[in-house]
C-alpha positions in Angstrom: -2.5 -7.0 -52.4 -5.1 -7.7 -49.7 -2.4 -9.3 -47.4 -0.3 -6.1 -47.8 -3.3 -4.0 -46.8 -4.0 -6.2 -43.8 -0.4 -6.1 -42.7 -0.3 -2.2 -43.1 -3.6 -1.8 -41.2 -2.5 -4.1 -38.4 0.8 -2.5 -38.0 -0.7 1.0 -37.9 -3.4 -0.1 -35.5 -0.8 -1.4 -33.1 1.0 1.9 -33.3 -2.1 3.9 -32.7 -3.2 1.7 -29.8 0.3 1.9 -28.2 0.2 5.7 -28.6 -3.3 5.9 -27.1 -2.2 3.7 -24.1 0.9 5.8 -23.5 -1.0 9.0 -23.5 -3.7 7.6 -21.1 -1.0 6.4 -18.7 0.8 9.7 -18.9 -2.4 11.6 -18.1 -3.1 9.3 -15.2 0.3 9.9 -13.7 0.0 13.7 -14.2 -3.4 13.6 -12.5 -1.9 11.7 -9.6 0.9 14.1 -9.2 -1.5 17.1 -9.3 -3.6 15.4 -6.6 -0.6 15.1 -4.4 0.4 18.7 -5.0 -3.1 19.9 -4.3 -3.3 17.9 -1.1 0.1 19.1 0.1 -0.9 22.7 -0.8 -3.9 22.5 1.6 -1.6 21.6 4.6 -0.8 24.6 6.9 2.7 26.0 6.1 3.8 25.7 9.7 2.8 22.0 9.6 4.8 21.4 6.4 7.9 23.0 8.0 7.3 20.9 11.2 6.8 17.7 9.2 10.0 18.1 7.3 12.1 18.9 10.3 10.4 16.1 12.3 11.7 13.6 9.8 15.3 15.0 9.5 16.2 16.1 13.0 16.1 13.4 15.7 16.4 15.8 18.6 13.5 17.8 17.2 11.5 14.7 16.7 11.9 13.5 20.3 11.1 17.0 21.6 7.8 17.0 19.6 6.3 13.7 20.7 3.9 13.4 23.7 5.4 10.5 25.6 4.0 8.1 26.7 2.6 8.1 23.2 -0.8 6.4 22.6 -1.1 4.0 19.8 -0.5 0.4 18.7 2.6 -1.6 17.8 3.0 -3.3 14.4 0.7 -6.4 14.2 -1.1 -5.4 17.4 -3.7 -8.1 17.1 -0.9 -10.8 17.5 1.0 -8.8 20.2 -1.8 -7.4 22.5 -4.6 -9.1 24.2 -8.1 -7.8 23.2 -8.8 -4.5 25.1 -5.2 -4.1 26.2 -3.8 -0.6 25.8 -0.4 0.3 24.5 1.9 3.4 24.7 5.2 4.1 23.0 7.9 5.0 25.5 10.7 7.6 24.9 13.5 5.1 25.6 12.1 2.6 23.1 11.4 5.1 20.3 12.8 4.3 16.8 13.2 7.5 14.8 10.8 8.0 11.9 12.4 8.9 8.6 11.1 10.7 5.5 8.4 8.9 3.6 9.9 6.9 0.7 7.8 5.4 -2.0 10.1 4.5 -4.9 8.1 1.3 -5.7 4.8 3.2 -5.5 3.3 0.6 -3.2 2.1 3.0 -0.6 -0.5 5.7 -0.6 -0.2 8.6 1.9 -3.0 11.0 2.8 -3.5 13.8 5.3 -6.9 14.5 6.8 -7.2 18.0 8.2 -9.7 17.6 11.1 -9.2 21.2 12.3 -6.6 24.0 12.4 -4.9 22.1 15.2 -5.4 18.4 14.3 -4.1 16.5 11.3 -4.2 12.8 10.7 -1.7 11.1 8.4 -2.5 7.7 7.0 0.0 5.6 5.0 -1.6 2.5 3.3 0.3 -0.4 1.7 -1.6 -0.6 -1.6 -1.1 -4.3 -2.5 -2.3 -5.4 1.0 -4.8 -4.2 3.6 -2.2 -2.8 6.0 -2.0 0.8 7.1 -0.1 3.1 9.5 -1.5 6.2 11.1 -0.1 9.2 12.9 -2.0 12.1 14.5 -0.5 15.5 15.0 -1.9 18.2 17.3 -0.9 21.9 17.5 -0.6 23.5 20.9 1.1 26.7 22.2 4.4 24.8 21.9 3.8 24.0 18.2 3.0 20.7 16.4 3.3 17.5 18.4 2.9 13.8 17.5 0.1 12.6 19.8 -0.8 9.2 18.4 1.1 6.5 16.4 -0.3 3.2 15.1 2.5 1.2 13.3 1.6 -1.0 10.3 -1.5 -3.0 11.1 -4.2 -4.8 9.2 -6.9 -2.2 8.3 -10.1 -2.4 10.2 
């Protein structure tokens, strides 16, 4: 009889712990989704419309970049000499596509500096690499004014 009670207790304990673990993970994912929604909700509506079109319309994208565009190429420390500046040129530009994160290896954040300046940072979670884009609003609408490709975070 004691072995039956031990078996029953152990089996139910595993079920209860599994259920508890599942609910904790589910709540964590819900919280994460809510944070993303809250963050997106704080972005100006005109910026959200610009951002969507910027990543789906190549002609629109080129028209809304201030070339030569200040920034850094990928792995800048191995490509540039210390103190050397870099600018992206229109003829060398590779179109930016929509942010994809199926593997959930990246974290994207938007920092609203002012009504006319927004900084987007995308970090690769398993490593210490990040990418940054800065957008500014002028009388002509939103423009990409700075782009640092994936580089080791400083």
